[in-house]
C-alpha positions in Angstrom: -75.9 1.4 5.8 -76.8 5.0 7.4 -78.7 6.1 3.9 -81.0 3.3 3.8 -84.6 3.5 4.1 -86.5 1.9 6.6 -88.0 -0.6 4.5 -84.3 -2.4 4.1 -84.6 -1.5 0.6 -81.4 0.8 0.3 -81.7 2.4 -3.1 -84.3 0.4 -4.2 -88.3 0.1 -3.4 -90.9 2.7 -2.9 -89.4 4.8 -0.3 -85.7 4.3 -1.1 -83.8 7.8 -1.3 -79.8 7.9 -2.3 -77.5 9.7 -0.1 -77.9 13.0 -1.1 -81.9 13.4 -0.8 -83.0 12.1 -4.1 -84.5 9.2 -5.2 -83.5 7.2 -7.9 -85.2 7.7 -10.9 -86.8 4.6 -13.2 -89.4 2.8 -14.0 -90.2 0.2 -11.1 -88.2 -0.2 -7.9 -85.5 -1.9 -9.0 -83.7 1.2 -10.8 -80.0 1.2 -10.5 -78.0 3.9 -9.1 -78.1 7.3 -10.1 -75.6 10.2 -10.3 -76.1 13.4 -7.6 -78.5 16.4 -8.6 -75.7 19.5 -8.7 -77.9 22.0 -7.9 -79.8 20.8 -5.2 -76.2 20.0 -3.4 -74.7 23.6 -4.1 -79.1 25.1 -2.5 -78.5 22.7 0.2 -74.9 23.4 1.1 -76.0 27.4 0.8 -78.8 26.3 3.1 -76.6 25.2 5.9 -74.2 27.8 5.5 -76.6 30.4 6.1 -77.8 28.9 9.2 -74.2 28.4 10.9 -74.0 32.4 10.8 -77.8 32.9 11.8 -79.5 33.9 8.6 -82.7 33.7 7.9 -83.1 29.7 8.1 -82.6 29.4 12.0 -84.3 31.0 14.4 -82.8 33.7 16.9 -81.2 31.5 19.6 -79.8 29.8 17.0 -77.9 32.6 15.6 -76.6 33.5 18.8 -74.8 29.9 19.3 -73.6 30.1 15.4 -71.8 33.5 16.5 -70.2 32.1 19.9 -69.1 28.9 17.7 -67.3 31.1 14.9 -65.5 33.4 18.3 -64.1 30.1 19.8 -63.2 28.7 16.1 -61.7 32.1 15.5 -59.7 31.8 18.9 -58.0 28.3 18.1 -57.2 29.2 14.9 -55.6 32.4 16.1 -53.9 30.2 18.9 -52.7 27.9 16.5 -51.0 30.5 14.7 -49.2 32.0 17.1 -47.9 28.5 18.6 -46.7 27.9 15.4 -43.6 30.6 16.2 -42.2 27.9 18.5 -38.9 26.5 17.0 -36.1 24.7 18.3 -32.0 24.8 17.5 -29.8 21.9 17.8 -26.7 21.7 19.5 -24.8 21.4 16.0 -26.8 24.5 14.6 -27.5 28.1 14.3 -31.0 30.1 14.3 -31.4 32.6 12.1 -34.2 35.1 12.5 -35.5 36.5 9.1 -38.2 39.1 9.1 -40.1 40.0 6.2 -36.9 38.1 4.6 -34.4 40.6 5.9 -31.8 39.0 8.4 -33.4 40.1 11.6 -30.8 38.4 14.6 -29.6 35.2 15.6 -30.5 33.1 18.0 -28.7 30.0 20.3 -29.3 26.4 20.7 -32.6 25.6 22.5 -36.2 26.4 22.3 -37.0 29.8 20.7 -39.8 32.3 19.9 -40.5 33.9 16.2 -43.3 35.7 15.4 -45.2 33.3 13.2 -45.1 33.0 9.3 -45.5 35.0 7.3 -43.7 37.6 9.5 -40.6 35.8 10.4 -39.1 32.5 9.6 -36.3 30.8 10.7 -33.1 29.2 9.3 -30.7 26.7 11.3 -27.5 25.9 9.5 -25.3 23.4 10.8 -22.0 25.6 12.0 -20.3 22.7 14.0 -20.5 19.9 11.0 -16.3 19.9 9.1 -17.5 19.7 5.3 -15.4 18.1 3.0 -14.8 19.4 -0.8 -13.0 16.9 -2.9 -10.9 18.4 -6.0 -9.2 16.8 -8.6 -10.8 13.8 -7.9 -14.1 11.8 -6.9 -14.3 9.6 -4.6 -17.8 8.3 -4.8 -18.5 8.3 -0.5 -19.0 4.2 -1.4 -21.4 4.4 -4.3 -19.1 3.8 -6.6 -15.3 4.0 -7.3 -13.2 7.1 -7.4 -13.0 8.6 -10.7 -10.2 11.3 -11.8 -11.1 14.9 -13.4 -7.8 16.4 -15.0 -9.1 19.5 -15.6 -8.5 20.0 -12.0 -6.1 18.3 -11.1 -3.2 19.0 -13.5 -1.6 21.9 -13.1 1.8 24.0 -13.8 4.5 24.2 -11.5 6.7 26.8 -11.1 9.7 25.5 -13.1 7.4 25.0 -15.9 6.4 21.0 -15.6 2.8 19.4 -15.3 2.2 18.0 -11.8 -1.3 15.7 -11.3 -2.2 17.1 -7.7 -5.3 15.5 -5.7 -6.2 17.3 -2.7 -9.3 17.9 -0.1 -10.8 21.2 1.7 -12.2 20.5 5.3 -14.4 23.8 6.1 -16.8 24.3 8.7 -20.0 27.8 9.1 -18.2 29.9 11.7 -21.2 33.0 10.9 -24.0 32.0 10.0 -25.5 35.0 8.9 -22.8 35.7 6.2 -23.0 32.1 5.0 -26.5 32.7 4.2 -26.6 36.1 2.6 -23.0 36.9 1.1 -22.4 33.8 -0.8 -24.5 32.8 -3.2 -23.6 28.7 -3.8 -20.9 28.5 -0.9 -19.6 25.0 -1.8 -18.8 25.5 -5.3 -16.8 29.2 -4.1 -15.0 27.2 -2.2 -14.1 24.9 -4.4 -13.1 26.9 -7.2 -11.1 29.6 -4.9 -9.4 26.4 -3.8 -8.7 26.0 -7.0 -7.6 29.3 -7.5 -5.1 29.3 -4.9 -3.2 25.7 -5.5 -2.5 26.5 -8.5 -1.0 30.2 -7.6 1.2 28.4 -5.3 2.1 25.5 -7.6 2.8 27.4 -10.1 5.5 29.0 -7.7 6.7 25.9 -6.7 9.5 23.4 -8.5 8.0 20.2 -8.9 10.8 18.2 -6.6 9.3 20.3 -3.5 5.8 19.6 -4.7 6.3 15.8 -4.9 8.7 15.3 -2.0 9.1 17.0 0.8 7.4 20.3 0.5 4.1 19.2 0.5 3.6 20.3 4.0 4.4 23.6 3.2 2.2 23.8 0.0 -1.0 22.7 2.3 -0.3 25.5 4.8 0.1 28.1 2.6 -3.0 27.1 0.6 -4.6 27.2 3.5 -3.6 30.3 4.9 -4.2 32.3 1.6 -7.6 30.6 1.1 -9.0 31.9 4.9 -8.1 35.1 3.5 -9.7 35.1 0.5 -12.7 33.8 2.0 -12.7 36.9 5.2 -12.1 38.8 2.1 -15.5 38.1 0.1 -17.3 38.0 4.1 -18.3 34.2 3.5 -18.5 33.3 7.4 -16.2 29.8 6.2 -13.4 28.7 8.8 -11.1 26.5 6.5 -10.1 24.1 8.9 -7.4 22.1 6.4 -6.0 21.0 3.5 -5.1 18.0 2.6 -2.7 16.5 -0.4 -3.9 13.4 -1.3 -2.1 12.8 -4.4 1.4 14.9 -5.9 2.9 13.2 -8.6 3.7 13.8 -12.3 1.3 12.6 -14.8 0.9 8.9 -15.7 2.1 9.3 -19.2 5.8 10.4 -17.6 6.1 9.4 -14.2 8.1 6.7 -15.0 10.6 9.2 -16.6 10.4 11.2 -13.7 11.2 8.3 -11.0 14.1 8.0 -13.6 15.1 10.9 -12.8 14.4 11.2 -9.3 16.8 8.2 -9.3 19.5 9.9 -10.6 19.4 12.7 -8.6 19.1 10.8 -5.4 22.4 9.0 -6.9 24.0 12.3 -7.4 23.3 13.4 -3.8 24.7 10.2 -2.5 28.5 10.4 -4.7 28.1 14.3 -3.3 27.6 13.3 0.1 30.5 10.6 -0.2 32.7 13.1 -1.9 32.1 15.6 0.9 32.7 13.0 3.1 36.1 12.2 2.2 36.9 16.0 1.9 35.8 16.3 5.6 38.1 13.3 6.7 41.0 14.4 4.1 41.6 17.9 5.2 41.3 18.2 8.4 44.3 15.5 8.2 46.5 17.6 6.2 46.0 20.5 7.8 46.6 18.8 10.9 49.9 17.3 9.4 51.1 20.6 8.3 50.9 22.2 11.0 52.5 19.3 12.3 55.4 19.4 10.7 55.2 23.7 10.6 55.7 23.4 14.6 58.5 21.0 14.2 60.0 23.2 12.1 59.7 25.6 14.4 61.0 23.6 17.2 64.1 22.7 15.2 64.7 26.3 14.1 64.7 27.3 17.9 66.7 24.5 18.7 69.3 25.3 16.1 69.4 28.7 17.5 69.5 28.1 21.2 72.3 25.9 20.4 74.4 27.9 18.0 73.7 30.9 20.9 74.9 28.5 23.4 77.8 27.4 21.7 78.8 31.0 21.0 78.6 32.0 24.8 80.7 28.9 25.8 83.5 29.9 23.0 83.2 33.2 24.4 84.0 32.1 28.3 86.6 29.7 27.1 88.3 32.2 25.1 88.2 34.7 28.3 89.3 31.7 30.8 92.0 31.0 28.3 93.0 34.8 28.5 93.5 34.3 32.2 95.1 31.3 32.2 96.1 29.6 29.1 98.0 26.0 30.6 95.2 25.0 32.6 92.5 26.1 29.9 94.6 23.9 27.3 94.4 21.1 29.9 91.0 20.9 30.2 90.6 21.6 26.3 92.1 18.5 25.9 90.9 16.3 28.7 87.2 17.5 27.7 88.0 16.4 24.0 89.5 12.8 24.4 86.8 11.8 27.3 84.4 12.8 24.2 86.1 11.4 21.8 87.2 7.8 23.7 83.7 7.8 25.7 81.5 5.8 23.5 85.0 3.3 22.6 86.3 -0.2 23.2 89.2 0.7 25.6 92.4 -1.8 26.2 94.6 -0.9 28.4 98.0 -1.8 28.8 101.6 -1.4 30.6 103.4 0.3 28.6 106.5 0.2 31.4 106.5 -3.4 31.3 109.2 -5.5 30.1 107.0 -8.3 29.6 105.6 -10.9 32.1 107.0 -14.3 32.2 106.8 -16.4 29.0 106.8 -13.2 26.8 103.4 -12.3 27.6 102.1 -8.3 27.5 100.3 -7.2 30.5 96.5 -7.0 29.1 93.7 -6.0 30.5 90.4 -6.4 28.4 88.1 -4.2 30.6 84.9 -4.2 28.2 85.2 -7.5 28.0 85.3 -8.2 31.9 82.7 -6.2 32.4 80.2 -8.4 29.6 81.3 -11.7 31.2 80.5 -10.2 34.8 77.0 -9.7 33.2 76.7 -12.6 31.4 77.2 -14.4 34.8 74.6 -12.4 37.1 71.8 -13.0 34.1 72.8 -16.7 34.4 72.8 -17.1 37.9 69.4 -14.8 38.3 67.9 -18.0 35.8 68.8 -20.5 37.8 67.4 -19.4 41.1 64.3 -18.8 39.0 64.0 -22.3 37.7 64.9 -24.1 41.1 61.0 -23.7 42.2 59.7 -25.4 38.9 62.3 -28.1 39.2 61.2 -28.6 42.8 57.8 -29.0 42.1 58.2 -31.3 39.0 60.9 -33.4 41.1 58.0 -33.7 43.4 55.4 -34.4 41.3 57.6 -37.5 39.6 58.2 -38.7 43.2 54.2 -38.8 43.8 53.7 -40.6 40.2 56.1 -43.2 41.1 54.9 -44.3 44.4 
């Protein structure tokens, strides 16, 4: 060891000294390790300091060397102090330089410089990271099971019902200076403000809308009003999104609430069916009524037109009768007989004949003759249609016989 004596005896022996330059005390050459002399240590330290700064303990040349060494050490220390002002801002951060604790300037990502401490200091908050705040529950983030917070989740709706709501607020920093100096606890501020805005919106919304199709509208409205509140605070925070995780009645009454929802759904279904039936019956009834009305109008026009025609015809007959009575009477008689006998069977008998041979009265049944003629024509047509079929059938029978 470096403090061993030349005799190799360590602290032992006649010439051995300890590491502090004093000889161990005790009788004989085999004394044990002794504590250092504190006064001797202080004295030697003072002498070394005086020698370093050119005191009386050293010569003139030694004093110059000591002053030069002190200057070099001072320059090195000053250089290290100035170099401590360099700092780096990451891409997701923004630099905020403080001069004597007050805001001085903002810096962009990259290598930057500020006056060394304690003149200036820098803060580098992350401005692109999206932060997450949970209200009404805590998910545990993988460290444990999720737990509910009824004091945050239970709210009163616009129709005086209680609802259990869990939601998440996503936010980020858009102005680092405002974020650092205008609000004391940003995360707690966003949490309290989000809960306040959500209670206000839910207090104006019926429970049916809050638990069904109105969820998206609630999220949008809460985000907009929460952003306005953050702007009023000058918080430097942007609300990215509000997400409803759960929006249900309390667990104690959720079964009854679902029964009410099913009843309302049945009511709406029956109303829709009734409206569909009414939409089917009413147009049909209106169409039928319109048809009857048009038929009545057509019948009215027909009767009126026929009456007018009959009146005009009577006037014309009267005029013709006044001009030629005999001809008009004969024409009226013939037209009347034509109308009366036009649709009846007629039998023609020669009233002037005295009877033929064997006392038979001459009789000509014209309708029967016409009917028989039609029957013969129909039978002849049927026979002509069957002849090709009979010839083909006969040919097949002849081929089978052969």
